[in-house]
KOLSESE-518547 format. One record per residue (C-alpha): x, y, z; residue in one letter; residue number from 0. Coordinates in steps of 0.02 Angstrom, whole numbers, plus 50000, padded with zeros to 5 digits. Each point is the difference from the previous one (the first is absolute). Last residue first. Example, Ala and Ser with C-alpha at 12.3 -4.5 7.8 and 13.67 -1.06 7.14 Angstrom:
% residues 2
<r <50684,49947,50357>,'S',1>
<r <49931,49828,50033>,'A',0>
//
This chain:
% residues 551
<r <47600,51053,48257>,'K',550>
<r <49936,50018,50174>,'K',549>
<r <50032,49833,50053>,'A',548>
<r <50183,50019,49950>,'A',547>
<r <50013,50155,50116>,'K',546>
<r <49917,49895,50145>,'E',545>
<r <50115,49865,49974>,'D',544>
<r <50153,50102,50011>,'E',543>
<r <49918,50093,50152>,'K',542>
<r <49998,49833,50091>,'D',541>
<r <50154,49955,49944>,'I',540>
<r <50077,50169,50090>,'A',539>
<r <49885,49950,50147>,'R',538>
<r <50075,49823,49984>,'Y',537>
<r <50200,50054,50016>,'I',536>
<r <49961,50132,50121>,'Y',535>
<r <49919,49912,50129>,'M',534>
<r <50129,49859,49967>,'Q',533>
<r <50129,50127,50040>,'Q',532>
<r <49939,50065,50161>,'L',531>
<r <50004,49803,50066>,'L',530>
<r <50168,49974,49936>,'T',529>
<r <50064,50148,50071>,'V',528>
<r <49893,49964,50177>,'I',527>
<r <50061,49792,49966>,'N',526>
<r <50186,50052,49988>,'S',525>
<r <49991,50141,50159>,'V',524>
<r <49930,49854,50098>,'V',523>
<r <50131,49861,49937>,'W',522>
<r <50125,50137,50038>,'Y',521>
<r <49964,50043,50170>,'L',520>
<r <49984,49799,50032>,'V',519>
<r <50185,49964,49946>,'L',518>
<r <50057,50149,50142>,'G',517>
<r <49874,49930,50105>,'S',516>
<r <50084,49835,50015>,'P',515>
<r <49883,49853,49965>,'F',514>
<r <49895,49925,50145>,'W',513>
<r <49868,50071,49988>,'L',512>
<r <50008,49975,49797>,'F',511>
<r <49958,49817,49996>,'F',510>
<r <49847,50038,50101>,'V',509>
<r <49966,50146,49854>,'T',508>
<r <50043,49890,49885>,'F',507>
<r <49872,49854,50048>,'I',506>
<r <49865,50152,50023>,'L',505>
<r <50033,50054,49840>,'P',504>
<r <49976,49829,49924>,'M',503>
<r <49848,49969,50080>,'I',502>
<r <49876,50051,49891>,'Q',501>
<r <50081,49941,49839>,'M',500>
<r <50006,49833,50075>,'M',499>
<r <49820,50015,50036>,'K',498>
<r <49967,50045,49796>,'Q',497>
<r <50102,49870,49961>,'Q',496>
<r <49896,49829,50122>,'M',495>
<r <49838,50102,49933>,'P',494>
<r <50044,49962,49812>,'D',493>
<r <49898,50147,49893>,'A',492>
<r <50174,50087,49961>,'S',491>
<r <49966,50169,49910>,'M',490>
<r <50070,50068,50176>,'S',489>
<r <49951,50172,50017>,'P',488>
<r <50145,50152,49956>,'Q',487>
<r <50008,50132,50131>,'M',486>
<r <49959,49885,50159>,'K',485>
<r <50181,49928,49966>,'S',484>
<r <50083,50162,50021>,'M',483>
<r <49889,50054,50150>,'Y',482>
<r <50051,49822,50061>,'W',481>
<r <50192,50040,49960>,'M',480>
<r <49996,50192,50080>,'S',479>
<r <49912,49914,50164>,'L',478>
<r <50133,49861,50017>,'G',477>
<r <50127,50129,49989>,'M',476>
<r <49932,50125,50115>,'L',475>
<r <49993,49857,50135>,'I',474>
<r <50165,49956,49984>,'P',473>
<r <50046,50163,50013>,'L',472>
<r <49894,50023,50154>,'V',471>
<r <50060,49855,50108>,'Y',470>
<r <50059,50107,50143>,'S',469>
<r <50166,49955,50027>,'P',468>
<r <50038,49997,49814>,'D',467>
<r <50108,49841,49971>,'K',466>
<r <50212,50063,50010>,'V',465>
<r <50106,50054,49891>,'S',464>
<r <49923,50172,49983>,'L',463>
<r <50012,50035,50172>,'D',462>
<r <49911,50129,50060>,'T',461>
<r <49821,50019,49920>,'I',460>
<r <49892,50059,50113>,'W',459>
<r <50009,50174,49926>,'L',458>
<r <50143,50019,49889>,'M',457>
<r <50125,49897,49912>,'F',456>
<r <50145,49942,50111>,'P',455>
<r <50156,49887,49961>,'A',454>
<r <50035,49862,50125>,'H',453>
<r <50071,49911,49874>,'R',452>
<r <49937,50047,49825>,'L',451>
<r <50208,50041,49943>,'E',450>
<r <49989,49819,50042>,'V',449>
<r <49936,49972,49832>,'S',448>
<r <49964,49803,49998>,'E',447>
<r <49811,49999,49986>,'Q',446>
<r <49975,50155,49901>,'L',445>
<r <50118,49920,49860>,'M',444>
<r <49921,49831,50026>,'W',443>
<r <49818,50058,49955>,'F',442>
<r <50041,50122,49890>,'L',441>
<r <50103,49882,49891>,'G',440>
<r <49827,49882,50018>,'L',439>
<r <49908,50143,49948>,'F',438>
<r <50083,50050,49860>,'I',437>
<r <50006,49821,49929>,'P',436>
<r <49840,49970,50020>,'M',435>
<r <49941,50147,49913>,'Q',434>
<r <50031,49911,49808>,'F',433>
<r <49889,49884,50059>,'L',432>
<r <49864,50104,50056>,'L',431>
<r <50037,50080,49797>,'P',430>
<r <49959,49804,49946>,'L',429>
<r <49828,50000,50103>,'C',428>
<r <49901,50142,49932>,'G',427>
<r <50033,49963,49826>,'G',426>
<r <49956,49824,50007>,'L',425>
<r <49843,49985,49935>,'P',424>
<r <50060,50104,49868>,'N',423>
<r <49876,50099,49918>,'V',422>
<r <49974,50048,49818>,'K',421>
<r <49800,49992,49993>,'E',420>
<r <49987,49867,49864>,'K',419>
<r <50133,49908,50070>,'K',418>
<r <49934,49981,50177>,'Y',417>
<r <49848,49940,49934>,'M',416>
<r <50085,49869,49893>,'E',415>
<r <50080,49943,50157>,'M',414>
<r <49848,49991,50114>,'T',413>
<r <49905,49912,49853>,'A',412>
<r <50127,49859,49982>,'Q',411>
<r <50000,50004,50188>,'G',410>
<r <49825,49974,50017>,'M',409>
<r <49987,49881,49886>,'K',408>
<r <50126,49889,50072>,'Q',407>
<r <49930,50028,50176>,'R',406>
<r <49821,49946,49960>,'D',405>
<r <49913,50020,50190>,'D',404>
<r <49894,50141,49920>,'G',403>
<r <50037,50053,49815>,'Y',402>
<r <49856,50134,50004>,'R',401>
<r <49996,50065,50165>,'E',400>
<r <50194,50005,49998>,'K',399>
<r <50019,50068,49859>,'L',398>
<r <49865,50132,50083>,'A',397>
<r <50105,50029,50126>,'A',396>
<r <50173,50023,49926>,'M',395>
<r <49876,50139,49886>,'K',394>
<r <49963,50080,50156>,'P',393>
<r <50171,49997,50092>,'A',392>
<r <50081,50062,49840>,'L',391>
<r <50001,50173,50069>,'K',390>
<r <50099,49948,50141>,'R',389>
<r <50140,49933,49896>,'M',388>
<r <50030,50149,49914>,'K',387>
<r <50006,50098,50152>,'A',386>
<r <50130,49880,50067>,'M',385>
<r <50099,50007,49854>,'S',384>
<r <50009,50183,50027>,'T',383>
<r <50025,49964,50184>,'Y',382>
<r <50172,49913,49949>,'Q',381>
<r <50062,50113,49848>,'K',380>
<r <49992,50132,50128>,'K',379>
<r <50096,49898,50133>,'T',378>
<r <50129,49982,49886>,'L',377>
<r <50040,50173,49922>,'P',376>
<r <49978,50066,50177>,'Y',375>
<r <50154,49868,50041>,'M',374>
<r <50126,50161,50005>,'L',373>
<r <49868,50097,50107>,'G',372>
<r <49952,49882,50114>,'R',371>
<r <50189,49975,50038>,'V',370>
<r <50045,50187,50018>,'T',369>
<r <49829,50043,50115>,'F',368>
<r <50043,49829,50116>,'T',367>
<r <50194,50076,50002>,'L',366>
<r <49924,50167,50059>,'L',365>
<r <49917,49896,50154>,'V',364>
<r <50148,49898,50044>,'I',363>
<r <50096,50186,49998>,'A',362>
<r <49870,50059,50121>,'F',361>
<r <50021,49871,50112>,'G',360>
<r <50194,49998,49987>,'W',359>
<r <49994,50206,50049>,'N',358>
<r <50155,50098,49949>,'G',357>
<r <49879,50047,49856>,'V',356>
<r <50121,50027,49868>,'L',355>
<r <50117,49904,50045>,'G',354>
<r <49891,49860,50059>,'Y',353>
<r <49936,50027,49814>,'F',352>
<r <50181,49950,49946>,'F',351>
<r <50008,49827,50107>,'T',350>
<r <49832,49977,49931>,'L',349>
<r <50054,49986,49847>,'L',348>
<r <50152,49893,50016>,'W',347>
<r <49922,49881,50112>,'H',346>
<r <49876,49993,49836>,'L',345>
<r <50146,49979,49893>,'P',344>
<r <50072,49851,50113>,'L',343>
<r <49850,49910,50015>,'A',342>
<r <49959,49956,49813>,'M',341>
<r <50175,49920,49960>,'W',340>
<r <49996,49937,50178>,'W',339>
<r <49840,49893,49938>,'L',338>
<r <50085,49816,50036>,'F',337>
<r <49998,50049,50189>,'G',336>
<r <50032,50168,50060>,'Y',335>
<r <50099,49963,50133>,'D',334>
<r <50104,50149,50079>,'V',333>
<r <50150,49868,49999>,'T',332>
<r <50028,50033,49823>,'L',331>
<r <50080,50169,50050>,'N',330>
<r <50146,49906,50033>,'L',329>
<r <50036,49944,49836>,'T',328>
<r <50104,50145,49920>,'P',327>
<r <50097,49981,50165>,'S',326>
<r <50036,50125,50144>,'L',325>
<r <49939,50178,49912>,'A',324>
<r <49831,49895,49951>,'E',323>
<r <49975,49978,50171>,'L',322>
<r <50015,50161,50061>,'R',321>
<r <49896,50054,49860>,'D',320>
<r <49853,49868,50031>,'Q',319>
<r <49986,50044,50159>,'L',318>
<r <49983,49837,50096>,'K',317>
<r <49997,50033,50169>,'P',316>
<r <50182,49972,50112>,'G',315>
<r <50117,49857,50007>,'T',314>
<r <50130,50012,49878>,'Y',313>
<r <50172,49933,50022>,'L',312>
<r <50144,50034,49860>,'T',311>
<r <50159,49887,49968>,'A',310>
<r <50196,50023,50009>,'N',309>
<r <50138,49897,50023>,'F',308>
<r <50168,50098,50017>,'T',307>
<r <50192,49906,49971>,'Q',306>
<r <50160,50057,50106>,'T',305>
<r <50153,49944,49957>,'T',304>
<r <50156,49953,50122>,'N',303>
<r <49991,49790,49929>,'P',302>
<r <49875,49987,49854>,'A',301>
<r <49811,49979,50016>,'I',300>
<r <49918,49867,49891>,'T',299>
<r <49829,50029,49978>,'T',298>
<r <49870,49856,49997>,'P',297>
<r <49821,50078,49888>,'Q',296>
<r <49853,50062,50095>,'G',295>
<r <49890,49920,50106>,'M',294>
<r <49790,50066,50009>,'F',293>
<r <49858,49963,50116>,'G',292>
<r <49840,49958,50050>,'I',291>
<r <49955,49931,50161>,'S',290>
<r <49845,49912,50081>,'G',289>
<r <49981,49980,50183>,'F',288>
<r <49896,49870,50096>,'E',287>
<r <49977,49864,49894>,'N',286>
<r <50082,49922,50114>,'S',285>
<r <50140,49919,49911>,'S',284>
<r <50037,50178,49942>,'T',283>
<r <49954,50042,49836>,'M',282>
<r <50145,50061,49865>,'S',281>
<r <49971,50117,49846>,'T',280>
<r <50150,50038,49879>,'Y',279>
<r <50074,50119,49874>,'L',278>
<r <50176,49990,49942>,'R',277>
<r <50072,50156,49938>,'N',276>
<r <50102,50046,49859>,'E',275>
<r <50104,50134,50023>,'Q',274>
<r <49977,50176,49902>,'D',273>
<r <49839,50061,50071>,'N',272>
<r <50046,49984,50181>,'S',271>
<r <49883,49935,50139>,'P',270>
<r <49810,50063,49997>,'V',269>
<r <49944,49946,50165>,'W',268>
<r <49814,50063,50041>,'A',267>
<r <49889,50046,50123>,'T',266>
<r <49805,50057,49924>,'V',265>
<r <49886,50078,50074>,'F',264>
<r <49785,50019,49931>,'Y',263>
<r <49940,49847,50026>,'H',262>
<r <50147,49865,50033>,'Q',261>
<r <50126,49966,49933>,'I',260>
<r <50196,49901,50033>,'M',259>
<r <50118,50043,49879>,'A',258>
<r <50132,49918,49866>,'V',257>
<r <50120,50092,49883>,'W',256>
<r <50068,49970,49811>,'G',255>
<r <50167,50042,49972>,'G',254>
<r <50077,49870,49852>,'Q',253>
<r <49901,49838,50052>,'T',252>
<r <50010,49833,50082>,'I',251>
<r <49808,49931,50052>,'E',250>
<r <49987,49856,50129>,'K',249>
<r <49836,50031,50112>,'L',248>
<r <49961,49853,50118>,'N',247>
<r <49852,49883,49982>,'A',246>
<r <49834,49981,50063>,'D',245>
<r <50002,50075,50181>,'E',244>
<r <50095,50136,49909>,'M',243>
<r <49853,50019,49876>,'D',242>
<r <49882,49986,50152>,'G',241>
<r <50099,50159,50091>,'F',240>
<r <49982,50098,49827>,'D',239>
<r <50101,50030,49859>,'Y',238>
<r <49950,50155,49885>,'K',237>
<r <50068,50024,49828>,'Q',236>
<r <50052,50166,49931>,'Y',235>
<r <50122,50012,49868>,'K',234>
<r <50028,49824,49951>,'E',233>
<r <50115,49982,49861>,'Q',232>
<r <50135,50120,50064>,'E',231>
<r <49960,49959,50162>,'T',230>
<r <49891,50071,50141>,'S',229>
<r <49925,49934,50158>,'Y',228>
<r <49869,49983,50120>,'A',227>
<r <49935,49960,50186>,'A',226>
<r <49861,50002,50084>,'G',225>
<r <49843,50117,50049>,'R',224>
<r <49877,49993,49879>,'Y',223>
<r <49804,50093,50029>,'L',222>
<r <49850,49911,49943>,'Q',221>
<r <49862,50126,50014>,'M',220>
<r <49811,49958,50037>,'M',219>
<r <50040,49918,50159>,'M',218>
<r <50138,50121,50058>,'N',217>
<r <50127,49964,50100>,'S',216>
<r <50163,50061,50052>,'E',215>
<r <50101,49902,50136>,'E',214>
<r <50036,50030,50150>,'T',213>
<r <50054,49835,50087>,'P',212>
<r <50128,49975,49859>,'K',211>
<r <50000,49821,49949>,'V',210>
<r <50157,49954,49868>,'V',209>
<r <50125,50086,50109>,'S',208>
<r <50105,50103,49889>,'Q',207>
<r <50180,49997,49952>,'T',206>
<r <50085,50098,49852>,'L',205>
<r <50184,49952,49955>,'Q',204>
<r <50154,50082,49933>,'G',203>
<r <50164,49914,49959>,'W',202>
<r <50164,50039,49949>,'Q',201>
<r <50137,49875,49964>,'Q',200>
<r <50177,49999,50080>,'V',199>
<r <50174,49908,49922>,'L',198>
<r <50173,50046,50105>,'I',197>
<r <50163,50016,49910>,'N',196>
<r <50146,49976,50122>,'Q',195>
<r <50127,50131,50110>,'S',194>
<r <49856,50054,50087>,'S',193>
<r <49948,50184,50033>,'T',192>
<r <49851,49978,49854>,'N',191>
<r <49901,50158,50051>,'N',190>
<r <49822,49960,49932>,'V',189>
<r <49875,50160,49986>,'R',188>
<r <49819,49954,50030>,'Y',187>
<r <49855,50080,49922>,'G',186>
<r <49812,50040,50024>,'I',185>
<r <49921,50144,49918>,'D',184>
<r <49834,50024,50110>,'V',183>
<r <49853,50056,49895>,'N',182>
<r <49854,50080,50079>,'Y',181>
<r <50051,50178,49940>,'A',180>
<r <49982,50190,50021>,'D',179>
<r <50159,50015,50091>,'R',178>
<r <50135,49866,49975>,'K',177>
<r <50076,49850,50090>,'F',176>
<r <50124,49884,49979>,'S',175>
<r <50050,49851,50091>,'F',174>
<r <50171,49947,49995>,'V',173>
<r <50074,49819,50078>,'K',172>
<r <50183,50017,50025>,'D',171>
<r <50063,49830,49988>,'F',170>
<r <50210,49975,50056>,'V',169>
<r <50105,49868,49963>,'I',168>
<r <50108,49973,50160>,'G',167>
<r <50002,49828,49982>,'N',166>
<r <49891,49963,50142>,'A',165>
<r <49855,50103,49940>,'D',164>
<r <49989,50198,50015>,'T',163>
<r <49827,50062,49998>,'Y',162>
<r <49943,50179,49964>,'T',161>
<r <49829,50095,49993>,'L',160>
<r <49989,50163,49889>,'V',159>
<r <49844,50128,50018>,'V',158>
<r <50024,50110,49845>,'E',157>
<r <49862,50159,50002>,'L',156>
<r <49953,50125,49859>,'T',155>
<r <49918,50144,49958>,'N',154>
<r <50026,50094,50150>,'Q',153>
<r <49984,50165,50094>,'D',152>
<r <49842,49911,50071>,'A',151>
<r <50088,49891,50087>,'E',150>
<r <49993,49816,49943>,'L',149>
<r <50000,49915,50162>,'V',148>
<r <50112,49847,50070>,'Y',147>
<r <49989,49895,50167>,'K',146>
<r <50096,49886,50074>,'P',145>
<r <50172,50058,49976>,'Q',144>
<r <50178,49954,49912>,'A',143>
<r <49921,49806,49945>,'S',142>
<r <50061,49857,50027>,'L',141>
<r <49942,49834,49894>,'Y',140>
<r <49969,49825,50074>,'L',139>
<r <50030,49889,49853>,'P',138>
<r <49876,49856,49970>,'R',137>
<r <49995,49841,50033>,'S',136>
<r <49922,49821,49917>,'D',135>
<r <50186,49932,50042>,'R',134>
<r <50038,49938,49821>,'K',133>
<r <49910,50112,49938>,'A',132>
<r <50103,50125,50070>,'D',131>
<r <49941,50172,49974>,'D',130>
<r <50167,50112,50006>,'P',129>
<r <50035,49945,49811>,'G',128>
<r <50165,49908,49986>,'N',127>
<r <49955,49866,49893>,'A',126>
<r <49820,50065,49954>,'G',125>
<r <49883,50099,50086>,'I',124>
<r <49979,50190,50012>,'L',123>
<r <49840,50078,50078>,'G',122>
<r <49819,50051,49974>,'S',121>
<r <49857,49986,50126>,'K',120>
<r <49818,50100,49970>,'A',119>
<r <49890,49951,50113>,'V',118>
<r <49804,49951,50061>,'F',117>
<r <49995,49888,50164>,'T',116>
<r <49803,49998,50060>,'Y',115>
<r <49955,49910,50183>,'N',114>
<r <50116,50070,50110>,'P',113>
<r <50042,50158,49893>,'L',112>
<r <50139,50035,49870>,'K',111>
<r <49958,50131,49881>,'E',110>
<r <50019,50063,49824>,'L',109>
<r <49847,50096,49927>,'L',108>
<r <49949,50113,50157>,'R',107>
<r <49878,50144,49986>,'L',106>
<r <50006,50134,50106>,'D',105>
<r <49897,50017,50146>,'E',104>
<r <49929,50178,50041>,'T',103>
<r <49833,49968,49917>,'G',102>
<r <49933,50132,49875>,'D',101>
<r <49956,49858,49902>,'M',100>
<r <50030,49829,50069>,'E',99>
<r <50178,49910,49978>,'V',98>
<r <50081,50169,49971>,'P',97>
<r <50094,50024,49816>,'Y',96>
<r <50127,50133,49999>,'E',95>
<r <50127,49930,50153>,'L',94>
<r <50003,49841,49885>,'L',93>
<r <50084,49870,50147>,'T',92>
<r <50121,49868,49947>,'S',91>
<r <50063,49876,50129>,'E',90>
<r <50110,49857,49987>,'V',89>
<r <50129,50067,49882>,'I',88>
<r <50139,49860,50011>,'D',87>
<r <50180,50044,50058>,'G',86>
<r <50045,49819,50022>,'G',85>
<r <49991,50035,50196>,'L',84>
<r <50022,50170,49997>,'T',83>
<r <49790,50012,49989>,'D',82>
<r <49964,50133,49881>,'I',81>
<r <49828,50123,50047>,'S',80>
<r <49938,50133,49858>,'I',79>
<r <49893,50164,50033>,'K',78>
<r <49962,50041,49845>,'L',77>
<r <49937,50151,49906>,'L',76>
<r <50084,50159,50073>,'D',75>
<r <50137,49889,50052>,'T',74>
<r <50031,49896,50161>,'T',73>
<r <50144,49865,50019>,'V',72>
<r <49978,49883,50142>,'T',71>
<r <50133,49884,50052>,'V',70>
<r <49942,49846,50101>,'I',69>
<r <50133,49924,50113>,'Q',68>
<r <50100,49825,50000>,'R',67>
<r <50121,49976,50151>,'N',66>
<r <49907,49860,50103>,'E',65>
<r <49947,49906,49822>,'Q',64>
<r <50176,50019,49910>,'P',63>
<r <50122,49961,50159>,'N',62>
<r <50149,50104,49945>,'L',61>
<r <50174,49982,50004>,'D',60>
<r <50022,49837,49882>,'A',59>
<r <49869,50045,49884>,'Q',58>
<r <49901,49821,49936>,'S',57>
<r <49842,50059,49992>,'A',56>
<r <49843,49922,50094>,'V',55>
<r <49845,49943,49904>,'A',54>
<r <49889,50149,49932>,'T',53>
<r <49903,49878,49862>,'S',52>
<r <49978,49993,49846>,'T',51>
<r <50190,49997,49921>,'P',50>
<r <49999,49992,49794>,'V',49>
<r <50088,49844,49926>,'F',48>
<r <50042,50017,49820>,'E',47>
<r <50209,50017,50047>,'N',46>
<r <49971,49811,50072>,'T',45>
<r <49916,49938,49848>,'S',44>
<r <49836,49957,49925>,'A',43>
<r <49927,50044,50196>,'A',42>
<r <49855,50130,49968>,'P',41>
<r <49920,50039,50167>,'A',40>
<r <49886,49937,50097>,'G',39>
<r <50092,49968,50182>,'T',38>
<r <50043,49812,49966>,'S',37>
<r <50077,50037,49837>,'T',36>
<r <49916,50020,49836>,'T',35>
<r <49986,49899,49833>,'Q',34>
<r <49898,50078,49847>,'T',33>
<r <49844,49971,49946>,'V',32>
<r <49951,50034,49817>,'P',31>
<r <49886,50153,50005>,'Q',30>
<r <49805,49948,49995>,'A',29>
<r <49886,50052,49862>,'P',28>
<r <49844,50123,50064>,'K',27>
<r <49838,49910,50025>,'N',26>
<r <49936,50099,50154>,'A',25>
<r <50043,50172,49927>,'E',24>
<r <49936,49970,49857>,'Q',23>
<r <49849,49936,50055>,'W',22>
<r <49979,50131,50126>,'E',21>
<r <50016,50129,49858>,'T',20>
<r <49866,49921,49894>,'F',19>
<r <49897,49996,50134>,'L',18>
<r <50010,50189,50015>,'L',17>
<r <49971,50024,49807>,'F',16>
<r <49828,49916,50031>,'S',15>
<r <49970,50108,50135>,'I',14>
<r <50008,50157,49881>,'F',13>
<r <49928,49899,49857>,'L',12>
<r <49847,49950,50072>,'L',11>
<r <49972,50151,50087>,'G',10>
<r <50039,50126,49839>,'V',9>
<r <49878,49889,49912>,'I',8>
<r <49855,50015,50127>,'L',7>
<r <50012,50177,49960>,'I',6>
<r <49991,49975,49824>,'N',5>
<r <49856,49904,50033>,'R',4>
<r <49919,50144,50095>,'Q',3>
<r <50047,50139,49870>,'S',2>
<r <49915,49903,49867>,'E',1>
<r <50069,49900,49849>,'M',0>
//
C-alpha cells in the first residue's frame, strides 16, 4: 500500500468523519415537549415560572423604568454591567481578550444591543418571590453606588443590591467577585420579617439571540454556538437553537449546570451541587431568542429568619483548569468530540511544552516531534510493508501479464505470492488506521484551544488561531505531501487512480488554506518529520538488502 494510496485513504477517512459528525447532529433524538407560557418559559406550575421580560415591577415608592440604572463592576479580568431592574447581568467584558489582536476594543460575551441580546438572568420566584409570575414583573433593586472597582490592594469585592417588598421582606442580591477569576458568585439573603412562612424558588437563565450579526464562520470548520447542559446521567450534552424550536428540554438532576457556548468562550450557570435542579430550555414564539436555565427546589422560610441561596456564573474563556474547578464536567465545554480521551492528554502535553519554551508555535512543533516519535514503530511498520510491496511490483506485473483478465486466478496467484514472500498487503494500511484517532484528536484539540487565540509564532504568523495570511504554511504542507507521494511511485496502472493521487496534495492544500495556522503548522512539521523517517527507513531497508545480496 503505497504512500499515494495512504494519502487518499487519509483524505477519505477525514471527510467521512466530518460527514458522520454532521449526520449525528441531524439525527439526534428529540426531547419530550413541555408546556410553555406565552413568553416561552416552562409553565408546569406557577412556582416554575421564569420571567423572560423586564416589564414594570410592583414597587409602590419607585417607578422601575424611570429609576432603573446600570451598575458597573470592574475587576482585573472582567467588567460587569448589572441592571438594577431584576439584578440581571446584561454585559460582561473580558479585559484580557481584545476583539482583534493588538486592538483596543475588549471582547464582550454578554451584551444587550438593538440587534443582538445575550444576558444572564436570575432571581427568586414562587408564591413570595420578588420575580412575580402572575404579573410577569421584576423587582427594582437599590444599589449604594453606581460603580465598583476591585482595587489593587483587594482580592475580593462584594456588591449588594437590596429590594424590600410591600410586606417588608428584605431581599439582598449579593454579587461576589474575586481577583484573577472569571466566575461571579451570585447569592441571595432573604430576611423574612413577616409573621408568615414564605415560599421562594431560585432560578438562573441565559437568554441569547438566535441570530448573531457578527457570527464567526469558516467554510472548512464547523464552529458551534448554542446551549449545553450537564446532568448526573449526561455529563455533557449540546442543545442548539434548532433543538429548542423542536422541543423544550426538561431534566431533573442533582447539581448540574447550563451554558451557552461558542468558539473559545463559555457562559455558564453552576447552581449549588447539594440541591436538586430542574434544567429547561425555552424559545420565544417568534423564534428570535432562545434560553436555557435552571430552577432549584421551592424553599420555605420561617418568620423572622434569614435564608441564603447561591449559584455561580462563569463568563470567560474555555480554560480547562478554571472550568473544572467550578464543576468536574464543565471543562467538557471545550468540545473535543468523542475523541476527548485522546485530545485531553495532547492538550496537557502542549501546555507542558509551552511552559518550557513560552511560545505556543514552538510548543506545537515540540508536540509534533513527540507524537511522531511515539508513532515511529507504527510508521516503520507501515513503510517497511510499503517497501516490500514495491519490490513485488515486477512480479505483480508478470502475474497480470500471465493471467490477463482472469480475476479469480489472478487473485489466487497474488495471495500465494504474498504468502510465499511473507508480505501482508494490509501492513501499510492498518498502522494508518491506528494513527487516525491521534490525528483527529489533535485536530479538535488545536481547533478548540483558546490558548492559541491571538498567540504569535514567528515572522508573518502573528495569530495561530486564524489562517496563514500569506498562505505559506498551506503551500508548504501541499508541497511536502506531494514530495512524499513522489518518493513511492504508484503501482496502479489505472489512469483515474493515478490522477487522483496526483491531485490529492492540491485538494488538501485548498482545504488547509482556511484552517488555523496552528493546525497547519502541525501538519507541515508532521509531514517533514514523516518524510525524514520515510527516507531513513527506506535507506535502512536498502542497506539490509545490499548486505543480504553480498552474502
